DSSP file (Angstrom, degrees, kcal/mol; ACC not computed):
  #  RESIDUE AA STRUCTURE BP1 BP2  ACC     N-H-->O    O-->H-N    N-H-->O    O-->H-N    TCO  KAPPA ALPHA  PHI   PSI    X-CA   Y-CA   Z-CA
    1    1 A M              0   0    0      0, 0.0   109,-3.2     0, 0.0     2,-0.4   0.000 360.0 360.0 360.0 136.8   -9.5  -14.8  -89.0
    2    2 A K  E     -A  109   0A   0    107,-0.2     2,-0.4   105,-0.0   107,-0.2  -0.851 360.0-177.7-102.2 136.2  -10.3  -11.7  -86.9
    3    3 A L  E     +A  108   0A   0    105,-2.5   105,-3.0    -2,-0.4     2,-0.3  -0.973   5.6 167.6-129.7 146.1  -10.6  -12.0  -83.1
    4    4 A S  E     +A  107   0A   0     -2,-0.4     2,-0.3   103,-0.2   103,-0.2  -0.987   6.8 141.1-153.1 157.9  -11.5   -9.4  -80.5
    5    5 A G  E     -A  106   0A   0    101,-1.8   101,-2.5    -2,-0.3     2,-0.3  -0.976  26.5-135.8-175.9-179.0  -12.5   -9.3  -76.9
    6    6 A Q  E     -A  105   0A   0     -2,-0.3    99,-0.3    99,-0.3    -2,-0.0  -0.988   2.3-159.2-154.1 159.4  -12.1   -7.5  -73.6
    7    7 A K  E     -A  104   0A   0     97,-2.8    97,-2.5    -2,-0.3     2,-0.1  -0.964  19.7-134.9-143.4 123.0  -11.6   -8.1  -69.9
    8    8 A P  E     -A  103   0A   0      0, 0.0    95,-0.3     0, 0.0    94,-0.1  -0.479  13.2-135.9 -74.1 150.5  -12.4   -5.6  -67.1
    9    9 A W        -     0   0    0     93,-2.5    94,-0.1     1,-0.2     2,-0.1   0.870  32.0-159.3 -72.4 -37.5   -9.8   -5.1  -64.5
   10   10 A G    >   -     0   0    0     92,-0.5     3,-0.6     3,-0.1     2,-0.2  -0.473  44.2 -24.8  81.0-165.0  -12.1   -5.3  -61.5
   11   11 A V  T 3  S+     0   0    0      1,-0.2   133,-0.0    -2,-0.1     0, 0.0  -0.583 120.8  26.3 -86.0 141.9  -11.2   -3.8  -58.2
   12   12 A G  T 3  S+     0   0    0      1,-0.3     2,-0.5    -2,-0.2    -1,-0.2   0.561  74.3 138.7  93.5  10.0   -7.6   -3.3  -57.1
   13   13 A V    <   -     0   0    0     -3,-0.6     2,-0.9    88,-0.1    -1,-0.3  -0.782  40.0-154.5 -93.2 127.9   -5.6   -3.0  -60.3
   14   14 A N    >>  -     0   0    0    129,-1.1     4,-1.5    -2,-0.5     3,-0.5  -0.848   8.5-171.2 -97.7  99.0   -2.9   -0.4  -60.5
   15   15 A V  H 3> S+     0   0    0     -2,-0.9     4,-2.3     1,-0.2     5,-0.2   0.821  82.9  60.4 -64.0 -32.1   -2.8    0.4  -64.2
   16   16 A E  H 3> S+     0   0    0      1,-0.2     4,-1.9     2,-0.2    -1,-0.2   0.896 103.5  51.0 -62.8 -39.3    0.4    2.5  -63.8
   17   17 A N  H <> S+     0   0    0     -3,-0.5     4,-1.9     2,-0.2    -1,-0.2   0.892 108.4  52.6 -62.8 -39.1    2.2   -0.6  -62.4
   18   18 A L  H  X S+     0   0    0     -4,-1.5     4,-2.5     1,-0.2    -2,-0.2   0.917 107.4  50.9 -63.2 -43.2    1.1   -2.5  -65.4
   19   19 A W  H  X S+     0   0    0     -4,-2.3     4,-2.7     1,-0.2     5,-0.2   0.882 106.2  56.1 -62.2 -36.9    2.5    0.1  -67.7
   20   20 A Q  H  X S+     0   0    0     -4,-1.9     4,-2.4     2,-0.2     5,-0.4   0.918 109.4  46.4 -59.4 -42.7    5.8   -0.1  -65.8
   21   21 A L  H  X S+     0   0    0     -4,-1.9     4,-2.6     3,-0.2    -2,-0.2   0.925 112.4  49.9 -65.1 -44.5    5.9   -3.8  -66.6
   22   22 A I  H  < S+     0   0    0     -4,-2.5     4,-0.2     1,-0.2    -2,-0.2   0.916 119.5  37.1 -60.2 -43.6    5.0   -3.3  -70.2
   23   23 A E  H  < S+     0   0    0     -4,-2.7    -1,-0.2    -5,-0.2    -2,-0.2   0.808 135.6  16.4 -80.5 -30.1    7.7   -0.6  -70.7
   24   24 A N  H  < S+     0   0    0     -4,-2.4    -3,-0.2    -5,-0.2    -2,-0.2   0.569 130.5  31.2-124.7 -12.0   10.4   -2.1  -68.5
   25   25 A N    >X  +     0   0    0     -4,-2.6     3,-1.7    -5,-0.4     4,-0.6  -0.318  57.8 155.5-148.0  56.0    9.8   -5.8  -67.7
   26   26 A T  H >>  +     0   0    0      1,-0.3     4,-1.9    -4,-0.2     3,-0.9   0.776  68.3  71.0 -60.1 -28.0    8.0   -7.3  -70.7
   27   27 A I  H 3> S+     0   0    0      1,-0.3     4,-2.0     2,-0.2    -1,-0.3   0.825  90.4  61.1 -60.6 -29.7    9.3  -10.8  -69.8
   28   28 A A  H <4 S+     0   0    0     -3,-1.7     4,-0.3     1,-0.2    -1,-0.3   0.875 105.6  47.6 -62.2 -36.5    6.9  -10.7  -66.8
   29   29 A L  H X< S+     0   0    0     -3,-0.9     3,-1.5    -4,-0.6     4,-0.3   0.907 108.6  53.1 -69.2 -42.9    4.0  -10.4  -69.2
   30   30 A V  H >< S+     0   0    0     -4,-1.9     3,-1.7     1,-0.3    -2,-0.2   0.864 101.7  60.4 -61.9 -35.5    5.3  -13.2  -71.4
   31   31 A K  T 3< S+     0   0    0     -4,-2.0    -1,-0.3     1,-0.3    -2,-0.2   0.666  95.5  63.9 -66.3 -14.9    5.4  -15.5  -68.4
   32   32 A C  T <  S+     0   0    0     -3,-1.5    -1,-0.3    -4,-0.3   106,-0.2   0.562  75.3 107.1 -84.1  -9.6    1.7  -15.0  -68.0
   33   33 A V  S X  S-     0   0    0     -3,-1.7     3,-0.9    -4,-0.3    99,-0.1  -0.568  79.8-113.5 -70.9 126.3    0.9  -16.7  -71.3
   34   34 A P  T 3  S+     0   0    0      0, 0.0    -1,-0.1     0, 0.0    -2,-0.1  -0.260  89.3  11.9 -64.4 147.0   -0.6  -20.1  -70.5
   35   35 A D  T 3  S+     0   0    0      1,-0.2    17,-2.3    16,-0.1     2,-0.3   0.752  91.2 142.0  64.2  30.4    1.3  -23.3  -71.3
   36   36 A T  E <   +B   51   0A   0     -3,-0.9     2,-0.3    15,-0.2    15,-0.2  -0.702  20.7 167.7-102.2 155.6    4.6  -21.7  -72.1
   37   37 A S  E     +B   50   0A   0     13,-2.3    13,-2.8    -2,-0.3     0, 0.0  -0.949  53.4  36.3-151.8 169.1    8.1  -22.9  -71.3
   38   38 A D  E    S-     0   0A   0     -2,-0.3     2,-0.3    11,-0.2    -1,-0.1   0.878  70.1-172.3  52.5  47.6   11.7  -22.1  -72.2
   39   39 A I  E     +     0   0A   0     10,-0.1     2,-0.4    -3,-0.1    10,-0.2  -0.568   6.1 178.1 -75.4 127.7   11.2  -18.3  -72.4
   40   40 A K  E     -B   48   0A   0      8,-3.0     8,-2.8    -2,-0.3     2,-0.5  -0.998  27.5-134.6-133.1 132.9   14.2  -16.4  -73.7
   41   41 A Q  E     +B   47   0A   0     -2,-0.4     6,-0.3     6,-0.2     8,-0.0  -0.764  27.3 170.8 -83.7 126.2   14.6  -12.7  -74.4
   42   42 A I  E     +     0   0A   0      4,-2.5     5,-0.2    -2,-0.5    -1,-0.1   0.423  64.4   7.1-116.3  -2.6   16.2  -12.3  -77.8
   43   43 A G  E >  S-B   46   0A   0      3,-1.4     3,-1.0     1,-0.0    -1,-0.2  -0.943  94.5 -76.3-163.3 177.1   15.8   -8.5  -78.3
   44   44 A P  T 3  S+     0   0    0      0, 0.0   -18,-0.2     0, 0.0    -1,-0.0   0.853 130.5   5.3 -55.1 -38.4   14.7   -5.4  -76.4
   45   45 A Q  T 3  S+     0   0    0     23,-0.1    23,-3.0   -19,-0.1     2,-0.4  -0.149 113.8  99.7-136.3  37.4   11.0   -6.3  -76.8
   46   46 A E  E <   +BC  43  67A   0     -3,-1.0    -4,-2.5    21,-0.2    -3,-1.4  -0.992  44.0 179.3-135.3 135.3   11.3   -9.8  -78.5
   47   47 A F  E     -BC  41  66A   0     19,-2.7    19,-2.4    -2,-0.4     2,-0.4  -0.971  16.8-153.4-137.7 145.8   11.0  -13.2  -76.9
   48   48 A E  E     +BC  40  65A   0     -8,-2.8    -8,-3.0    -2,-0.3     2,-0.3  -0.915  29.3 150.6-112.5 147.3   11.1  -16.8  -78.0
   49   49 A F  E     - C   0  64A   0     15,-2.1    15,-3.2    -2,-0.4     2,-0.4  -0.976  41.5-110.7-162.4 168.1    9.3  -19.6  -76.1
   50   50 A K  E     -BC  37  63A   0    -13,-2.8   -13,-2.3    -2,-0.3     2,-0.4  -0.880  28.8-167.9-105.8 142.3    7.7  -23.0  -76.4
   51   51 A I  E     -BC  36  62A   0     11,-2.2    11,-3.0    -2,-0.4     2,-0.5  -0.998  17.9-133.1-133.5 133.3    3.9  -23.3  -76.1
   52   52 A M  E     - C   0  61A   0    -17,-2.3     2,-0.4    -2,-0.4     9,-0.2  -0.731  25.3-167.9 -86.1 126.4    2.0  -26.5  -75.7
   53   53 A V  E     + C   0  60A   0      7,-2.8     7,-2.4    -2,-0.5     2,-0.4  -0.954  16.1 175.9-119.3 133.3   -1.1  -26.7  -78.0
   54   54 A R  E     + C   0  59A   0     -2,-0.4     2,-0.4     5,-0.2     5,-0.2  -0.857  23.6 142.8-134.7  98.8   -3.9  -29.2  -77.8
   55   55 A M  E >   - C   0  58A   0      3,-3.5     3,-2.6    -2,-0.4    69,-0.1  -0.893  68.6 -61.7-143.9 107.3   -6.7  -28.4  -80.3
   56   56 A G  T 3  S-     0   0    0     -2,-0.4    -1,-0.1     1,-0.3    63,-0.0  -0.305 121.7  -9.3  54.6-129.1   -8.5  -31.1  -82.2
   57   57 A P  T 3  S+     0   0    0      0, 0.0     2,-0.6     0, 0.0    -1,-0.3   0.546 121.2  89.8 -77.4  -5.5   -6.1  -33.1  -84.3
   58   58 A V  E <   +C   55   0A   0     -3,-2.6    -3,-3.5    57,-0.1     2,-0.3  -0.825  50.3 150.7 -97.0 119.3   -3.3  -30.6  -83.6
   59   59 A S  E     +C   54   0A   0     -2,-0.6     2,-0.3    -5,-0.2    -5,-0.2  -0.974  24.3  68.8-149.1 132.1   -1.3  -31.4  -80.5
   60   60 A G  E    S-C   53   0A   0     -7,-2.4    -7,-2.8    -2,-0.3     2,-0.5  -0.910  77.4 -46.9 152.1-176.6    2.3  -30.6  -79.7
   61   61 A T  E     -C   52   0A   0     -2,-0.3     2,-0.5    -9,-0.2    -9,-0.2  -0.745  45.6-156.8 -91.2 128.7    4.9  -28.1  -78.8
   62   62 A F  E     -C   51   0A   0    -11,-3.0   -11,-2.2    -2,-0.5     2,-0.6  -0.899  13.5-135.8-105.5 131.0    5.0  -24.9  -80.9
   63   63 A N  E     -CD  50  85A   0     22,-2.7    22,-2.3    -2,-0.5     2,-0.3  -0.772  37.9-174.1 -82.4 124.5    8.2  -22.8  -81.2
   64   64 A S  E     -CD  49  84A   0    -15,-3.2   -15,-2.1    -2,-0.6     2,-0.4  -0.842  24.5-165.5-128.5 157.1    7.0  -19.3  -80.9
   65   65 A R  E     -CD  48  83A   0     18,-2.3    18,-2.5    -2,-0.3     2,-0.4  -0.990   6.1-171.0-140.8 131.0    8.2  -15.7  -81.1
   66   66 A V  E     -CD  47  82A   0    -19,-2.4   -19,-2.7    -2,-0.4     2,-0.4  -0.977   3.7-172.5-122.3 138.7    6.4  -12.6  -79.9
   67   67 A K  E     -CD  46  81A   0     14,-2.3    14,-2.2    -2,-0.4     2,-0.8  -0.993  22.6-137.0-132.7 126.9    7.6   -9.1  -80.6
   68   68 A I  E     - D   0  80A   0    -23,-3.0    12,-0.3    -2,-0.4     3,-0.1  -0.741  22.3-175.5 -78.0 114.7    6.3   -5.9  -79.2
   69   69 A E  E     -     0   0A   0     10,-2.3     2,-0.3    -2,-0.8    11,-0.2   0.851  62.1  -4.2 -83.6 -37.4    6.2   -3.6  -82.2
   70   70 A S  E     - D   0  79A   0      9,-1.7     9,-2.3     2,-0.0     2,-0.4  -0.990  49.9-158.2-158.5 149.5    5.0   -0.5  -80.5
   71   71 A I  E     + D   0  78A   0     -2,-0.3     2,-0.5     7,-0.2     7,-0.2  -0.990  12.2 176.7-129.2 120.3    4.0    0.9  -77.1
   72   72 A D  E >>> + D   0  77A   0      5,-3.0     4,-1.5    -2,-0.4     5,-1.4  -0.807   3.6 178.4-126.5  89.0    1.9    4.1  -77.1
   73   73 A K  T 345S+     0   0    0     -2,-0.5    -1,-0.1     1,-0.2     5,-0.1   0.841  78.5  63.3 -60.7 -34.4    1.0    4.8  -73.5
   74   74 A A  T 345S+     0   0    0      1,-0.2    -1,-0.2     2,-0.1    -2,-0.0   0.887 116.2  29.3 -59.7 -39.9   -0.8    8.1  -74.5
   75   75 A S  T <45S-     0   0    0     -3,-0.6    -1,-0.2     2,-0.2    -2,-0.2   0.562 108.3-122.7 -94.9 -10.1   -3.4    6.1  -76.5
   76   76 A G  T  <5 +     0   0    0     -4,-1.5    23,-3.4     1,-0.3     2,-0.4   0.588  64.1 140.7  81.0  10.8   -3.2    3.0  -74.4
   77   77 A K  E   < -DE  72  98A   0     -5,-1.4    -5,-3.0    21,-0.2     2,-0.4  -0.720  31.8-177.8-100.0 137.8   -2.2    0.8  -77.4
   78   78 A V  E     -DE  71  97A   0     19,-2.6    19,-3.0    -2,-0.4     2,-0.4  -0.994  11.5-163.3-126.9 122.2    0.4   -2.0  -77.5
   79   79 A A  E     +DE  70  96A   0     -9,-2.3   -10,-2.3    -2,-0.4    -9,-1.7  -0.879  16.9 163.6-108.9 138.6    0.9   -3.6  -80.9
   80   80 A M  E     -DE  68  95A   0     15,-2.8    15,-2.9    -2,-0.4     2,-0.4  -0.970  27.9-137.9-148.0 161.7    2.7   -7.0  -81.2
   81   81 A T  E     -DE  67  94A   0    -14,-2.2   -14,-2.3    -2,-0.3     2,-0.4  -0.940  13.5-163.5-120.5 148.6    3.2   -9.9  -83.6
   82   82 A L  E     -DE  66  93A   0     11,-2.5    11,-2.8    -2,-0.4     2,-0.4  -0.999   5.6-176.6-132.3 129.7    3.2  -13.6  -82.7
   83   83 A N  E     +DE  65  92A   0    -18,-2.5   -18,-2.3    -2,-0.4     2,-0.4  -0.997   6.8 177.4-128.0 128.6    4.6  -16.3  -84.9
   84   84 A S  E     -DE  64  91A   0      7,-3.0     7,-2.8    -2,-0.4     2,-0.4  -0.996   9.4-172.7-134.5 136.3    4.3  -20.0  -84.0
   85   85 A K  E     +DE  63  90A   0    -22,-2.3   -22,-2.7    -2,-0.4     5,-0.2  -0.997  20.3 149.3-128.5 131.5    5.4  -23.2  -85.8
   86   86 A G  E >   - E   0  89A   0      3,-2.8     3,-1.6    -2,-0.4     2,-0.7  -0.689  56.5 -28.2-141.8-165.3    4.5  -26.7  -84.6
   87   87 A P  T 3  S-     0   0    0      0, 0.0   -28,-0.2     0, 0.0    28,-0.1  -0.341 125.7 -28.8 -58.8 101.1    3.8  -30.2  -85.9
   88   88 A G  T 3  S+     0   0    0     -2,-0.7    27,-3.1     1,-0.2     2,-0.3   0.697 123.3  91.8  67.9  20.9    2.4  -29.6  -89.4
   89   89 A A  E <   -EF  86 114A   0     -3,-1.6    -3,-2.8    25,-0.3     2,-0.4  -0.997  49.7-167.0-150.0 149.8    1.0  -26.1  -88.5
   90   90 A V  E     -EF  85 113A   0     23,-1.8    23,-2.1    -2,-0.3     2,-0.4  -0.999   4.3-171.7-136.8 139.1    1.9  -22.4  -88.5
   91   91 A M  E     -EF  84 112A   0     -7,-2.8    -7,-3.0    -2,-0.4     2,-0.4  -0.998   3.2-179.4-132.0 131.3    0.1  -19.5  -86.9
   92   92 A N  E     +EF  83 111A   0     19,-2.5    19,-3.3    -2,-0.4     2,-0.4  -0.992  10.7 179.1-125.8 136.1    1.0  -15.8  -87.4
   93   93 A A  E     -EF  82 110A   0    -11,-2.8   -11,-2.5    -2,-0.4     2,-0.5  -0.995  24.5-155.7-141.1 144.0   -0.9  -13.0  -85.7
   94   94 A S  E     -EF  81 109A   0     15,-2.1    15,-2.4    -2,-0.4     2,-0.4  -0.987  27.2-173.2-112.6 126.7   -0.9   -9.3  -85.4
   95   95 A I  E     -EF  80 108A   0    -15,-2.9   -15,-2.8    -2,-0.5     2,-0.5  -0.961  17.6-167.7-128.4 136.3   -2.4   -8.1  -82.2
   96   96 A T  E     -EF  79 107A   0     11,-2.8    11,-2.0    -2,-0.4     2,-0.4  -0.987  10.1-167.5-122.0 122.1   -3.3   -4.7  -80.8
   97   97 A A  E     -EF  78 106A   0    -19,-3.0   -19,-2.6    -2,-0.5     2,-0.5  -0.877   6.3-156.2-105.3 140.3   -4.2   -4.4  -77.1
   98   98 A T  E     -EF  77 105A   0      7,-2.9     7,-2.1    -2,-0.4     2,-0.5  -0.971   8.8-160.9-118.9 118.0   -5.8   -1.3  -75.7
   99   99 A I  E     + F   0 104A   0    -23,-3.4     2,-0.2    -2,-0.5     5,-0.2  -0.846  17.9 164.7-103.2 128.1   -5.2   -0.7  -72.0
  100  100 A S        -     0   0    0      3,-2.9     3,-0.2    -2,-0.5   -24,-0.0  -0.750  53.5 -94.2-130.2 178.8   -7.5    1.6  -70.1
  101  101 A Q  S    S+     0   0    0     -2,-0.2   -88,-0.1     1,-0.2   -86,-0.1   0.760 124.4  44.4 -65.6 -24.4   -8.3    2.4  -66.5
  102  102 A T  S    S-     0   0    0      1,-0.2   -93,-2.5   -93,-0.1   -92,-0.5   0.671 124.6 -59.8 -97.8 -18.2  -11.3    0.0  -66.7
  103  103 A G  E     -A    8   0A   0    -95,-0.3    -3,-2.9    -3,-0.2     2,-0.4  -0.991  54.3 -73.9 168.4-163.9   -9.7   -3.0  -68.5
  104  104 A V  E     -AF   7  99A   0    -97,-2.5   -97,-2.8    -2,-0.3     2,-0.3  -0.977  31.6-172.1-129.3 141.4   -8.0   -4.3  -71.6
  105  105 A S  E     -AF   6  98A   0     -7,-2.1    -7,-2.9    -2,-0.4     2,-0.3  -0.909   7.8-161.2-126.6 159.4   -9.4   -5.0  -75.1
  106  106 A Y  E     -AF   5  97A   0   -101,-2.5  -101,-1.8    -2,-0.3     2,-0.4  -0.984  14.4-166.4-142.4 152.7   -7.8   -6.7  -78.0
  107  107 A D  E     -AF   4  96A   0    -11,-2.0   -11,-2.8    -2,-0.3     2,-0.4  -0.995  19.6-177.0-133.3 133.7   -8.1   -7.0  -81.8
  108  108 A A  E     -AF   3  95A   0   -105,-3.0  -105,-2.5    -2,-0.4     2,-0.6  -0.991  24.3-154.3-137.1 141.5   -6.2   -9.7  -83.6
  109  109 A D  E     -AF   2  94A   0    -15,-2.4   -15,-2.1    -2,-0.4     2,-0.5  -0.977  26.0-168.9-107.9 118.9   -5.7  -10.8  -87.2
  110  110 A V  E     - F   0  93A   0   -109,-3.2     2,-0.5    -2,-0.6   -17,-0.2  -0.935  10.2-167.3-117.4 129.0   -4.7  -14.5  -87.2
  111  111 A N  E     - F   0  92A   0    -19,-3.3   -19,-2.5    -2,-0.5     2,-0.3  -0.966  10.6-171.4-115.9 130.6   -3.4  -16.4  -90.2
  112  112 A L  E     + F   0  91A   0     -2,-0.5     2,-0.3   -21,-0.2   -21,-0.2  -0.906   7.5 174.0-122.5 146.5   -3.3  -20.2  -90.0
  113  113 A S  E >   + F   0  90A   0    -23,-2.1   -23,-1.8    -2,-0.3     3,-0.9  -0.945  48.5  18.9-143.9 168.0   -1.8  -22.8  -92.3
  114  114 A G  E >> S- F   0  89A   0     -2,-0.3     4,-0.9     1,-0.2     3,-0.8  -0.453 126.3 -10.7  72.8-145.4   -1.2  -26.6  -92.3
  115  115 A L  H >> S+     0   0    0    -27,-3.1     4,-1.0     1,-0.3     3,-0.6   0.830 134.3  61.0 -58.0 -34.2   -3.2  -28.7  -89.9
  116  116 A L  H X4 S+     0   0    0     -3,-0.9     3,-0.6     1,-0.2    -1,-0.3   0.886 100.7  53.6 -61.8 -37.2   -4.5  -25.6  -88.1
  117  117 A A  H <4 S+     0   0    0     -3,-0.8    -1,-0.2     1,-0.2    -2,-0.2   0.778 106.1  54.3 -68.1 -24.4   -6.1  -24.4  -91.3
  118  118 A A  H << S+     0   0    0     -4,-0.9    -1,-0.2    -3,-0.6    -2,-0.2   0.683  89.0  92.0 -82.4 -18.4   -7.9  -27.7  -91.6
  119  119 A V  S << S-     0   0    0     -4,-1.0     5,-0.1    -3,-0.6   -63,-0.0  -0.531  94.9 -92.9 -75.2 142.9   -9.4  -27.5  -88.1
  120  120 A G     >  -     0   0    0     -2,-0.2     4,-2.2     1,-0.1     3,-0.3  -0.242  27.6-125.7 -58.7 142.1  -12.9  -25.8  -88.1
  121  121 A E  H  > S+     0   0    0      1,-0.2     4,-3.2     2,-0.2     5,-0.2   0.855 109.3  56.7 -58.6 -37.0  -12.9  -22.1  -87.4
  122  122 A R  H  > S+     0   0    0      2,-0.2     4,-2.5     1,-0.2    -1,-0.2   0.918 108.0  46.9 -62.7 -42.8  -15.3  -22.4  -84.5
  123  123 A L  H  > S+     0   0    0     -3,-0.3     4,-2.3     2,-0.2    -2,-0.2   0.918 115.2  46.4 -63.5 -44.0  -12.9  -24.9  -82.7
  124  124 A I  H  X S+     0   0    0     -4,-2.2     4,-3.0     2,-0.2     5,-0.3   0.939 112.5  49.7 -63.4 -47.5   -9.9  -22.6  -83.4
  125  125 A R  H  X S+     0   0    0     -4,-3.2     4,-2.8     1,-0.2     5,-0.2   0.917 112.5  47.4 -59.6 -45.2  -11.8  -19.5  -82.3
  126  126 A N  H  X S+     0   0    0     -4,-2.5     4,-2.2    -5,-0.2    -1,-0.2   0.901 113.8  47.9 -63.9 -41.2  -13.0  -21.2  -79.0
  127  127 A Y  H  X S+     0   0    0     -4,-2.3     4,-2.4     2,-0.2    -2,-0.2   0.956 115.6  43.0 -64.3 -50.7   -9.5  -22.4  -78.3
  128  128 A I  H  X S+     0   0    0     -4,-3.0     4,-2.9     1,-0.2     5,-0.2   0.919 113.7  51.8 -64.5 -43.4   -7.8  -19.1  -78.9
  129  129 A D  H  X S+     0   0    0     -4,-2.8     4,-2.4    -5,-0.3    -1,-0.2   0.913 110.5  49.9 -58.1 -42.2  -10.5  -17.2  -77.0
  130  130 A G  H  X S+     0   0    0     -4,-2.2     4,-2.1    -5,-0.2    -2,-0.2   0.921 112.8  45.2 -62.4 -45.0  -10.0  -19.5  -74.1
  131  131 A K  H  X S+     0   0    0     -4,-2.4     4,-2.5     2,-0.2    -2,-0.2   0.892 113.2  50.5 -67.9 -39.5   -6.2  -19.1  -74.0
  132  132 A L  H  X S+     0   0    0     -4,-2.9     4,-2.9     2,-0.2    -1,-0.2   0.902 109.5  51.3 -64.3 -38.9   -6.5  -15.3  -74.4
  133  133 A N  H  X S+     0   0    0     -4,-2.4     4,-2.4    -5,-0.2    -2,-0.2   0.905 109.7  49.8 -64.2 -40.6   -9.0  -15.2  -71.5
  134  134 A E  H  X S+     0   0    0     -4,-2.1     4,-2.4     2,-0.2    -2,-0.2   0.931 112.5  48.0 -60.4 -45.1   -6.5  -17.2  -69.4
  135  135 A F  H  X S+     0   0    0     -4,-2.5     4,-2.6     1,-0.2    -2,-0.2   0.931 112.1  48.3 -61.7 -46.0   -3.8  -14.8  -70.3
  136  136 A L  H  X S+     0   0    0     -4,-2.9     4,-2.3     2,-0.2    -1,-0.2   0.871 110.3  51.9 -65.7 -35.7   -5.9  -11.8  -69.6
  137  137 A T  H  X S+     0   0    0     -4,-2.4     4,-2.0     2,-0.2    -1,-0.2   0.919 111.6  47.4 -62.6 -42.8   -6.9  -13.3  -66.2
  138  138 A N  H  X S+     0   0    0     -4,-2.4     4,-2.7     1,-0.2    -2,-0.2   0.879 109.3  54.1 -63.9 -37.9   -3.2  -13.8  -65.5
  139  139 A L  H  X S+     0   0    0     -4,-2.6     4,-2.7     2,-0.2    -2,-0.2   0.896 106.4  51.5 -63.3 -40.7   -2.6  -10.2  -66.6
  140  140 A V  H  X S+     0   0    0     -4,-2.3     4,-1.9     2,-0.2    -1,-0.2   0.923 110.8  48.7 -60.9 -44.3   -5.2   -8.9  -64.1
  141  141 A K  H  X>S+     0   0    0     -4,-2.0     4,-3.3     1,-0.2     6,-0.6   0.922 111.8  49.6 -59.9 -44.2   -3.4  -11.0  -61.4
  142  142 A L  H  X5S+     0   0    0     -4,-2.7     4,-2.1     1,-0.2    -2,-0.2   0.911 110.5  49.4 -61.3 -43.4   -0.1   -9.5  -62.4
  143  143 A A  H  <5S+     0   0    0     -4,-2.7  -129,-1.1     1,-0.2    -1,-0.2   0.824 118.9  39.6 -66.1 -31.4   -1.5   -5.9  -62.4
  144  144 A K  H  <5S+     0   0    0     -4,-1.9    -2,-0.2  -131,-0.2    -1,-0.2   0.878 135.4  13.0 -83.6 -40.5   -3.0   -6.5  -58.9
  145  145 A T  H  <5S-     0   0    0     -4,-3.3    -3,-0.2     2,-0.3    -2,-0.2   0.586  94.1-113.4-118.0 -14.7   -0.2   -8.5  -57.2
  146  146 A G  S  <<S+     0   0    0     -4,-2.1     2,-0.3    -5,-0.6    -4,-0.2   0.447  91.4  81.4  88.9  -0.3    2.9   -8.3  -59.4
  147  147 A Q              0   0    0     -6,-0.6    -2,-0.3    -9,-0.1    -1,-0.2  -0.983 360.0 360.0-138.2 149.4    2.7  -12.0  -60.2
  148  148 A C              0   0    0     -2,-0.3    -7,-0.1    -7,-0.1    -6,-0.1   0.470 360.0 360.0 -75.7 360.0    0.7  -14.1  -62.6
């Protein structure tokens, strides 16, 4: 499944501060992901955490791992992978975020199996879009204030 979207920064965002966090304090970004707990850094740009998911018949804690694959400040692109395993379900995603002076946009390829694959695509798309919107709202707060 392909997903894409964008979020404008609005007034008061210092994009240079955001790049500093991306390059030097990625854990601050991971803490902005909604419904996460037990965040652990396991590599220079790799983190494990638990995320609570409630989507149709799928409900429970997913063990997740996110890895920043590349950061290209010149083009504004950040590429990452996300892998999550939970009760009877697996989700793997490749995500590219593009950060500009006006906002952030994303494109994601998401692969689902198990119970997640049985849930209707519209429900999944709405759930993921909602969580991404929460994350991007938190990212805007982080860029403005230094905290999610």
